[in-house]
Structure formats: C-alpha cells, structure tokens
BAROVEX-580211 format. One record per atom (N, C-alpha, C): residue in one letter; atom name; x, y, z. Coordinates in steps of 0.05 Angstrom, whole numbers. Atoms other than C-alpha are relative to their C-alpha. Example, Ala and Ser with C-alpha at 12.3 -4.5 7.8 and 13.67 -1.06 7.14 Angstrom:
residues 2
@resn = a | name = N | px = 18 | py = -24 | pz = 0
@resn = a | name = CA | px = 246 | py = -90 | pz = 156
@resn = a | name = C | px = 18 | py = 24 | pz = 0
@resn = s | name = N | px = -16 | py = -24 | pz = -1
@resn = s | name = CA | px = 273 | py = -21 | pz = 143
@resn = s | name = C | px = -15 | py = 22 | pz = 14
***
This chain:
residues 113
@resn = x | name = N | px = 3 | py = 9 | pz = -27
@resn = x | name = CA | px = 357 | py = 1214 | pz = -405
@resn = x | name = C | px = -28 | py = 6 | pz = 9
@resn = x | name = N | px = 28 | py = -5 | pz = -9
@resn = x | name = CA | px = 287 | py = 1205 | pz = -376
@resn = x | name = C | px = -1 | py = 18 | pz = 24
@resn = x | name = N | px = 3 | py = -19 | pz = -22
@resn = x | name = CA | px = 262 | py = 1258 | pz = -329
@resn = x | name = C | px = -8 | py = -15 | pz = 25
@resn = x | name = N | px = 6 | py = 13 | pz = -26
@resn = x | name = CA | px = 262 | py = 1237 | pz = -256
@resn = x | name = C | px = -26 | py = 11 | pz = 11
@resn = x | name = N | px = 24 | py = -9 | pz = -13
@resn = x | name = CA | px = 195 | py = 1240 | pz = -223
@resn = x | name = C | px = 5 | py = 6 | pz = 29
@resn = x | name = N | px = -4 | py = -7 | pz = -28
@resn = x | name = CA | px = 190 | py = 1272 | pz = -155
@resn = x | name = C | px = -16 | py = -20 | pz = 17
@resn = x | name = N | px = 13 | py = 20 | pz = -17
@resn = x | name = CA | px = 176 | py = 1216 | pz = -106
@resn = x | name = C | px = 4 | py = 9 | pz = 29
@resn = x | name = N | px = -2 | py = -6 | pz = -28
@resn = x | name = CA | px = 162 | py = 1228 | pz = -33
@resn = x | name = C | px = 1 | py = -26 | pz = 16
@resn = x | name = N | px = -2 | py = 23 | pz = -17
@resn = x | name = CA | px = 180 | py = 1179 | pz = 21
@resn = x | name = C | px = -8 | py = 8 | pz = 28
@resn = x | name = N | px = 8 | py = -6 | pz = -28
@resn = x | name = CA | px = 154 | py = 1173 | pz = 91
@resn = x | name = C | px = 25 | py = 6 | pz = 16
@resn = x | name = N | px = -22 | py = -7 | pz = -17
@resn = x | name = CA | px = 198 | py = 1200 | pz = 146
@resn = x | name = C | px = 15 | py = -24 | pz = 9
@resn = x | name = N | px = -12 | py = 25 | pz = -9
@resn = x | name = CA | px = 211 | py = 1130 | pz = 172
@resn = x | name = C | px = 17 | py = -13 | pz = -22
@resn = x | name = N | px = -14 | py = 12 | pz = 22
@resn = x | name = CA | px = 231 | py = 1104 | pz = 104
@resn = x | name = C | px = 26 | py = 16 | pz = -7
@resn = x | name = N | px = -23 | py = -17 | pz = 6
@resn = x | name = CA | px = 277 | py = 1163 | pz = 90
@resn = x | name = C | px = 22 | py = -3 | pz = 22
@resn = x | name = N | px = -20 | py = 4 | pz = -21
@resn = x | name = CA | px = 311 | py = 1155 | pz = 158
@resn = x | name = C | px = 13 | py = -27 | pz = -1
@resn = x | name = N | px = -11 | py = 27 | pz = 2
@resn = x | name = CA | px = 319 | py = 1080 | pz = 149
@resn = x | name = C | px = 21 | py = -2 | pz = -23
@resn = x | name = N | px = -19 | py = 0 | pz = 22
@resn = x | name = CA | px = 352 | py = 1091 | pz = 81
@resn = x | name = C | px = 26 | py = 15 | pz = 7
@resn = x | name = N | px = -24 | py = -15 | pz = -8
@resn = x | name = CA | px = 399 | py = 1144 | pz = 109
@resn = x | name = C | px = 16 | py = -16 | pz = 20
@resn = x | name = N | px = -14 | py = 15 | pz = -20
@resn = x | name = CA | px = 415 | py = 1100 | pz = 168
@resn = x | name = C | px = 16 | py = -23 | pz = -12
@resn = x | name = N | px = -14 | py = 22 | pz = 13
@resn = x | name = CA | px = 432 | py = 1040 | pz = 125
@resn = x | name = C | px = 24 | py = 9 | pz = -15
@resn = x | name = N | px = -23 | py = -11 | pz = 14
@resn = x | name = CA | px = 477 | py = 1082 | pz = 82
@resn = x | name = C | px = 22 | py = 9 | pz = 19
@resn = x | name = N | px = -19 | py = -8 | pz = -20
@resn = x | name = CA | px = 510 | py = 1111 | pz = 144
@resn = x | name = C | px = 15 | py = -24 | pz = 12
@resn = x | name = N | px = -12 | py = 24 | pz = -11
@resn = x | name = CA | px = 522 | py = 1042 | pz = 173
@resn = x | name = C | px = 19 | py = -13 | pz = -19
@resn = x | name = N | px = -18 | py = 12 | pz = 21
@resn = x | name = CA | px = 552 | py = 1017 | pz = 108
@resn = x | name = C | px = 26 | py = 16 | pz = -1
@resn = x | name = N | px = -24 | py = -16 | pz = 2
@resn = x | name = CA | px = 600 | py = 1076 | pz = 105
@resn = x | name = C | px = 17 | py = -3 | pz = 25
@resn = x | name = N | px = -15 | py = 3 | pz = -24
@resn = x | name = CA | px = 620 | py = 1070 | pz = 178
@resn = x | name = C | px = 15 | py = -27 | pz = 1
@resn = x | name = N | px = -11 | py = 27 | pz = 1
@resn = x | name = CA | px = 632 | py = 995 | pz = 170
@resn = x | name = C | px = 23 | py = -2 | pz = -20
@resn = x | name = N | px = -21 | py = 0 | pz = 20
@resn = x | name = CA | px = 672 | py = 1006 | pz = 106
@resn = x | name = C | px = 25 | py = 13 | pz = 11
@resn = x | name = N | px = -23 | py = -15 | pz = -11
@resn = x | name = CA | px = 717 | py = 1056 | pz = 142
@resn = x | name = C | px = 13 | py = -16 | pz = 23
@resn = x | name = N | px = -12 | py = 17 | pz = -21
@resn = x | name = CA | px = 725 | py = 1009 | pz = 202
@resn = x | name = C | px = 17 | py = -22 | pz = -11
@resn = x | name = N | px = -15 | py = 22 | pz = 12
@resn = x | name = CA | px = 748 | py = 954 | pz = 156
@resn = x | name = C | px = 23 | py = 10 | pz = -17
@resn = x | name = N | px = -21 | py = -12 | pz = 16
@resn = x | name = CA | px = 794 | py = 1003 | pz = 120
@resn = x | name = C | px = -1 | py = -9 | pz = -29
@resn = x | name = N | px = 4 | py = 7 | pz = 28
@resn = x | name = CA | px = 765 | py = 985 | pz = 52
@resn = x | name = C | px = -4 | py = 26 | pz = -15
@resn = x | name = N | px = 5 | py = -24 | pz = 16
@resn = x | name = CA | px = 770 | py = 1039 | pz = -1
@resn = x | name = C | px = -26 | py = -3 | pz = -15
@resn = x | name = N | px = 25 | py = 0 | pz = 15
@resn = x | name = CA | px = 708 | py = 1059 | pz = -39
@resn = x | name = C | px = 4 | py = -14 | pz = -27
@resn = x | name = N | px = -6 | py = 13 | pz = 26
@resn = x | name = CA | px = 740 | py = 1035 | pz = -104
@resn = x | name = C | px = 0 | py = -30 | pz = 3
@resn = x | name = N | px = -1 | py = 29 | pz = -5
@resn = x | name = CA | px = 754 | py = 966 | pz = -75
@resn = x | name = C | px = -27 | py = -12 | pz = 5
@resn = x | name = N | px = 26 | py = 10 | pz = -6
@resn = x | name = CA | px = 685 | py = 958 | pz = -46
@resn = x | name = C | px = -19 | py = 0 | pz = -24
@resn = x | name = N | px = 17 | py = -2 | pz = 24
@resn = x | name = CA | px = 651 | py = 981 | pz = -110
@resn = x | name = C | px = 7 | py = -22 | pz = -19
@resn = x | name = N | px = -9 | py = 22 | pz = 18
@resn = x | name = CA | px = 693 | py = 932 | pz = -151
@resn = x | name = C | px = -10 | py = -27 | pz = 10
@resn = x | name = N | px = 8 | py = 26 | pz = -11
@resn = x | name = CA | px = 677 | py = 875 | pz = -104
@resn = x | name = C | px = -30 | py = -4 | pz = -2
@resn = x | name = N | px = 28 | py = 2 | pz = 2
@resn = x | name = CA | px = 603 | py = 890 | pz = -106
@resn = x | name = C | px = -10 | py = 1 | pz = -29
@resn = x | name = N | px = 7 | py = -1 | pz = 28
@resn = x | name = CA | px = 604 | py = 899 | pz = -182
@resn = x | name = C | px = -16 | py = 24 | pz = -7
@resn = x | name = N | px = 14 | py = -25 | pz = 6
@resn = x | name = CA | px = 579 | py = 970 | pz = -181
@resn = x | name = C | px = 20 | py = 23 | pz = -4
@resn = x | name = N | px = -18 | py = -23 | pz = 3
@resn = x | name = CA | px = 607 | py = 1038 | pz = -197
@resn = x | name = C | px = 6 | py = 14 | pz = 26
@resn = x | name = N | px = -7 | py = -14 | pz = -25
@resn = x | name = CA | px = 641 | py = 1081 | pz = -145
@resn = x | name = C | px = -21 | py = 22 | pz = 5
@resn = x | name = N | px = 21 | py = -20 | pz = -3
@resn = x | name = CA | px = 588 | py = 1135 | pz = -158
@resn = x | name = C | px = -25 | py = -12 | pz = 13
@resn = x | name = N | px = 23 | py = 13 | pz = -13
@resn = x | name = CA | px = 533 | py = 1086 | pz = -140
@resn = x | name = C | px = 5 | py = -6 | pz = 29
@resn = x | name = N | px = -7 | py = 5 | pz = -28
@resn = x | name = CA | px = 569 | py = 1066 | pz = -77
@resn = x | name = C | px = -2 | py = 26 | pz = 17
@resn = x | name = N | px = 3 | py = -26 | pz = -15
@resn = x | name = CA | px = 573 | py = 1140 | pz = -56
@resn = x | name = C | px = -29 | py = 7 | pz = 3
@resn = x | name = N | px = 28 | py = -5 | pz = -3
@resn = x | name = CA | px = 499 | py = 1147 | pz = -70
@resn = x | name = C | px = -13 | py = -18 | pz = 21
@resn = x | name = N | px = 10 | py = 19 | pz = -21
@resn = x | name = CA | px = 485 | py = 1086 | pz = -27
@resn = x | name = C | px = 7 | py = 11 | pz = 28
@resn = x | name = N | px = -10 | py = -10 | pz = -26
@resn = x | name = CA | px = 527 | py = 1115 | pz = 30
@resn = x | name = C | px = -14 | py = 26 | pz = 8
@resn = x | name = N | px = 14 | py = -24 | pz = -6
@resn = x | name = CA | px = 490 | py = 1181 | pz = 25
@resn = x | name = C | px = -30 | py = -5 | pz = 6
@resn = x | name = N | px = 28 | py = 6 | pz = -5
@resn = x | name = CA | px = 423 | py = 1146 | pz = 30
@resn = x | name = C | px = -19 | py = 8 | pz = -22
@resn = x | name = N | px = 17 | py = -7 | pz = 23
@resn = x | name = CA | px = 396 | py = 1160 | pz = -40
@resn = x | name = C | px = -21 | py = -22 | pz = -3
@resn = x | name = N | px = 21 | py = 21 | pz = 2
@resn = x | name = CA | px = 329 | py = 1124 | pz = -44
@resn = x | name = C | px = -4 | py = -11 | pz = -28
@resn = x | name = N | px = 3 | py = 10 | pz = 28
@resn = x | name = CA | px = 335 | py = 1115 | pz = -120
@resn = x | name = C | px = 19 | py = -23 | pz = -6
@resn = x | name = N | px = -18 | py = 22 | pz = 5
@resn = x | name = CA | px = 390 | py = 1062 | pz = -112
@resn = x | name = C | px = -14 | py = -26 | pz = 1
@resn = x | name = N | px = 12 | py = 27 | pz = 1
@resn = x | name = CA | px = 374 | py = 990 | pz = -128
@resn = x | name = C | px = 3 | py = -14 | pz = 27
@resn = x | name = N | px = -1 | py = 13 | pz = -26
@resn = x | name = CA | px = 356 | py = 951 | pz = -67
@resn = x | name = C | px = 20 | py = -24 | pz = 0
@resn = x | name = N | px = -19 | py = 22 | pz = 3
@resn = x | name = CA | px = 397 | py = 893 | pz = -94
@resn = x | name = C | px = 29 | py = 9 | pz = 5
@resn = x | name = N | px = -28 | py = -11 | pz = -4
@resn = x | name = CA | px = 460 | py = 936 | pz = -97
@resn = x | name = C | px = 5 | py = 7 | pz = 29
@resn = x | name = N | px = -2 | py = -8 | pz = -28
@resn = x | name = CA | px = 447 | py = 964 | pz = -28
@resn = x | name = C | px = 5 | py = -25 | pz = 18
@resn = x | name = N | px = -3 | py = 24 | pz = -17
@resn = x | name = CA | px = 438 | py = 895 | pz = 3
@resn = x | name = C | px = 26 | py = -15 | pz = -5
@resn = x | name = N | px = -25 | py = 13 | pz = 7
@resn = x | name = CA | px = 499 | py = 868 | pz = -34
@resn = x | name = C | px = 23 | py = 13 | pz = 15
@resn = x | name = N | px = -21 | py = -15 | pz = -13
@resn = x | name = CA | px = 544 | py = 923 | pz = -7
@resn = x | name = C | px = -2 | py = -4 | pz = 31
@resn = x | name = N | px = 4 | py = 5 | pz = -28
@resn = x | name = CA | px = 514 | py = 914 | pz = 63
@resn = x | name = C | px = 10 | py = -27 | pz = 8
@resn = x | name = N | px = -9 | py = 27 | pz = -6
@resn = x | name = CA | px = 528 | py = 840 | pz = 61
@resn = x | name = C | px = 30 | py = -2 | pz = -1
@resn = x | name = N | px = -29 | py = 1 | pz = 3
@resn = x | name = CA | px = 600 | py = 850 | pz = 38
@resn = x | name = C | px = 14 | py = 12 | pz = 24
@resn = x | name = N | px = -13 | py = -13 | pz = -23
@resn = x | name = CA | px = 617 | py = 897 | pz = 95
@resn = x | name = C | px = -10 | py = -11 | pz = 27
@resn = x | name = N | px = 9 | py = 13 | pz = -25
@resn = x | name = CA | px = 577 | py = 857 | pz = 146
@resn = x | name = C | px = -20 | py = 16 | pz = 16
@resn = x | name = N | px = 20 | py = -15 | pz = -14
@resn = x | name = CA | px = 521 | py = 905 | pz = 163
@resn = x | name = C | px = -25 | py = -18 | pz = 3
@resn = x | name = N | px = 24 | py = 17 | pz = -4
@resn = x | name = CA | px = 463 | py = 865 | pz = 194
@resn = x | name = C | px = -25 | py = 13 | pz = -10
@resn = x | name = N | px = 24 | py = -12 | pz = 12
@resn = x | name = CA | px = 399 | py = 877 | pz = 155
@resn = x | name = C | px = -25 | py = -7 | pz = 16
@resn = x | name = N | px = 25 | py = 9 | pz = -14
@resn = x | name = CA | px = 348 | py = 838 | pz = 196
@resn = x | name = C | px = 6 | py = -8 | pz = 29
@resn = x | name = N | px = -7 | py = 7 | pz = -27
@resn = x | name = CA | px = 381 | py = 833 | pz = 264
@resn = x | name = C | px = 28 | py = -13 | pz = 0
@resn = x | name = N | px = -26 | py = 13 | pz = -3
@resn = x | name = CA | px = 447 | py = 807 | pz = 290
@resn = x | name = C | px = 1 | py = -17 | pz = 25
@resn = x | name = N | px = -3 | py = 19 | pz = -22
@resn = x | name = CA | px = 474 | py = 760 | pz = 343
@resn = x | name = C | px = -6 | py = 13 | pz = 27
@resn = x | name = N | px = 5 | py = -14 | pz = -26
@resn = x | name = CA | px = 466 | py = 813 | pz = 398
@resn = x | name = C | px = -29 | py = 9 | pz = 2
@resn = x | name = N | px = 29 | py = -8 | pz = 0
@resn = x | name = CA | px = 392 | py = 823 | pz = 380
@resn = x | name = C | px = -5 | py = 28 | pz = -11
@resn = x | name = N | px = 3 | py = -27 | pz = 11
@resn = x | name = CA | px = 405 | py = 890 | pz = 348
@resn = x | name = C | px = -15 | py = -1 | pz = -27
@resn = x | name = N | px = 15 | py = -2 | pz = 25
@resn = x | name = CA | px = 356 | py = 908 | pz = 293
@resn = x | name = C | px = 4 | py = 27 | pz = -13
@resn = x | name = N | px = -3 | py = -26 | pz = 13
@resn = x | name = CA | px = 353 | py = 964 | pz = 243
@resn = x | name = C | px = -14 | py = 22 | pz = 16
@resn = x | name = N | px = 15 | py = -20 | pz = -16
@resn = x | name = CA | px = 303 | py = 999 | pz = 289
@resn = x | name = C | px = 18 | py = 9 | pz = 24
@resn = x | name = N | px = -18 | py = -8 | pz = -22
@resn = x | name = CA | px = 353 | py = 997 | pz = 347
@resn = x | name = C | px = 23 | py = 18 | pz = -9
@resn = x | name = N | px = -21 | py = -17 | pz = 12
@resn = x | name = CA | px = 407 | py = 1025 | pz = 302
@resn = x | name = C | px = -11 | py = 28 | pz = -6
@resn = x | name = N | px = 12 | py = -26 | pz = 7
@resn = x | name = CA | px = 359 | py = 1080 | pz = 280
@resn = x | name = C | px = -3 | py = 17 | pz = 25
@resn = x | name = N | px = 2 | py = -15 | pz = -25
@resn = x | name = CA | px = 347 | py = 1100 | pz = 353
@resn = x | name = C | px = 27 | py = 11 | pz = 8
@resn = x | name = N | px = -27 | py = -9 | pz = -7
@resn = x | name = CA | px = 421 | py = 1104 | pz = 366
@resn = x | name = C | px = 10 | py = 22 | pz = -19
@resn = x | name = N | px = -8 | py = -20 | pz = 20
@resn = x | name = CA | px = 432 | py = 1143 | pz = 301
@resn = x | name = C | px = -14 | py = 27 | pz = 6
@resn = x | name = N | px = 15 | py = -25 | pz = -7
@resn = x | name = CA | px = 378 | py = 1194 | pz = 322
@resn = x | name = C | px = 12 | py = 13 | pz = 25
@resn = x | name = N | px = -13 | py = -11 | pz = -24
@resn = x | name = CA | px = 412 | py = 1202 | pz = 390
@resn = x | name = C | px = 26 | py = 14 | pz = -8
@resn = x | name = N | px = -25 | py = -12 | pz = 9
@resn = x | name = CA | px = 478 | py = 1215 | pz = 355
@resn = x | name = C | px = -5 | py = 26 | pz = -15
@resn = x | name = N | px = 6 | py = -25 | pz = 14
@resn = x | name = CA | px = 446 | py = 1267 | pz = 310
@resn = x | name = C | px = -7 | py = 23 | pz = 19
@resn = x | name = N | px = 7 | py = -21 | pz = -19
@resn = x | name = CA | px = 420 | py = 1305 | pz = 370
@resn = x | name = C | px = 25 | py = 13 | pz = 12
@resn = x | name = N | px = -25 | py = -11 | pz = -10
@resn = x | name = CA | px = 492 | py = 1315 | pz = 392
@resn = x | name = C | px = 13 | py = 20 | pz = -19
@resn = x | name = N | px = -11 | py = -18 | pz = 20
@resn = x | name = CA | px = 509 | py = 1351 | pz = 328
@resn = x | name = C | px = -12 | py = 28 | pz = 2
@resn = x | name = N | px = 11 | py = -27 | pz = 1
@resn = x | name = CA | px = 501 | py = 1426 | pz = 321
@resn = x | name = C | px = -23 | py = 1 | pz = -20
@resn = x | name = N | px = 24 | py = -2 | pz = 17
@resn = x | name = CA | px = 435 | py = 1447 | pz = 289
@resn = x | name = C | px = 7 | py = 5 | pz = -29
@resn = x | name = N | px = -8 | py = -7 | pz = 27
@resn = x | name = CA | px = 472 | py = 1474 | pz = 228
@resn = x | name = C | px = 8 | py = -25 | pz = -16
@resn = x | name = N | px = -9 | py = 24 | pz = 13
@resn = x | name = CA | px = 497 | py = 1403 | pz = 212
@resn = x | name = C | px = -24 | py = -18 | pz = -6
@resn = x | name = N | px = 23 | py = 18 | pz = 3
@resn = x | name = CA | px = 431 | py = 1367 | pz = 221
@resn = x | name = C | px = -18 | py = 8 | pz = -24
@resn = x | name = N | px = 19 | py = -5 | pz = 21
@resn = x | name = CA | px = 382 | py = 1360 | pz = 164
@resn = x | name = C | px = -25 | py = 12 | pz = 12
@resn = x | name = N | px = 24 | py = -11 | pz = -10
@resn = x | name = CA | px = 321 | py = 1403 | pz = 173
@resn = x | name = C | px = -23 | py = -18 | pz = -7
@resn = x | name = N | px = 23 | py = 17 | pz = 5
@resn = x | name = CA | px = 256 | py = 1365 | pz = 180
@resn = x | name = C | px = -24 | py = 18 | pz = -3
@resn = x | name = N | px = 23 | py = -17 | pz = 5
@resn = x | name = CA | px = 205 | py = 1409 | pz = 148
@resn = x | name = C | px = -25 | py = -17 | pz = -4
@resn = x | name = N | px = 24 | py = 16 | pz = 3
@resn = x | name = CA | px = 134 | py = 1383 | pz = 154
@resn = x | name = C | px = -10 | py = 3 | pz = -29
@resn = x | name = N | px = 11 | py = 0 | pz = 27
@resn = x | name = CA | px = 103 | py = 1364 | pz = 88
@resn = x | name = C | px = -30 | py = 8 | pz = 2
@resn = x | name = N | px = 28 | py = -9 | pz = 1
@resn = x | name = CA | px = 38 | py = 1401 | pz = 74
@resn = x | name = C | px = -14 | py = -16 | pz = -22
@resn = x | name = N | px = 13 | py = 16 | pz = 20
@resn = x | name = CA | px = -5 | py = 1349 | pz = 39
@resn = x | name = C | px = -31 | py = 1 | pz = 4
@resn = x | name = N | px = 29 | py = -3 | pz = -4
@resn = x | name = CA | px = -74 | py = 1374 | pz = 59
@resn = x | name = C | px = -12 | py = 15 | pz = -23
@resn = x | name = N | px = 10 | py = -12 | pz = 25
@resn = x | name = CA | px = -107 | py = 1386 | pz = -8
@resn = x | name = C | px = -29 | py = 8 | pz = 3
***
C-alpha cells in the first residue's frame, strides 16, 4: 500500500468538505435510507460512504457528487437561492451551539518558515 502524503487544505476547503459530508448524512437520514442501500445505489463501498459523510478530503469528487445527487443535496444552489456558502454559515452557527468539547479545535497552522 503506498504511503499517504500529508496534504494540508485551507480552512475554507476543509469546512466545505465537512459541510457537504454533513449535508449528505442529514439528507440520507431524513430520507430514511440505510448506508448500505445508498452505497449500493451509488456503486461504492459502505466504508467510502462513511468517509464521505465524515468529510474525508481524500474521497473521489465523482463519488461525493454522485452520492449528493442521489440524496438531493444541492451542489451549486437550489430553488430557494441557497448555496453551499449559505449552508456553511448555518452549519457554523449550529456548531457554536455545541459544547466546546464536541467542536473540532481550530489550531492555527504555523507556516512561517
């Protein structure tokens, strides 16, 4: 197995990936679709679906978009004018309601060489 290289992502990219995974999971649960059924319908493994829902940036964008399309998550806006950015703002507000122990810590990256 090849060694994974350590890739860093911008804060905005990481948040967008996590948000999209969160929206996919919430929508799947709203539709009462099991992870096994959704994975089979998308033609992916259940483990990959779980990685998508957790916001793993190493997942194939094709697989992520396919799962999002199946559950009906709008990628580039919807009929109400909602965009991924507006969902991100709402997601951040929801995170602020959680106790600090549940939230991911945002440690600043020291990249001043």
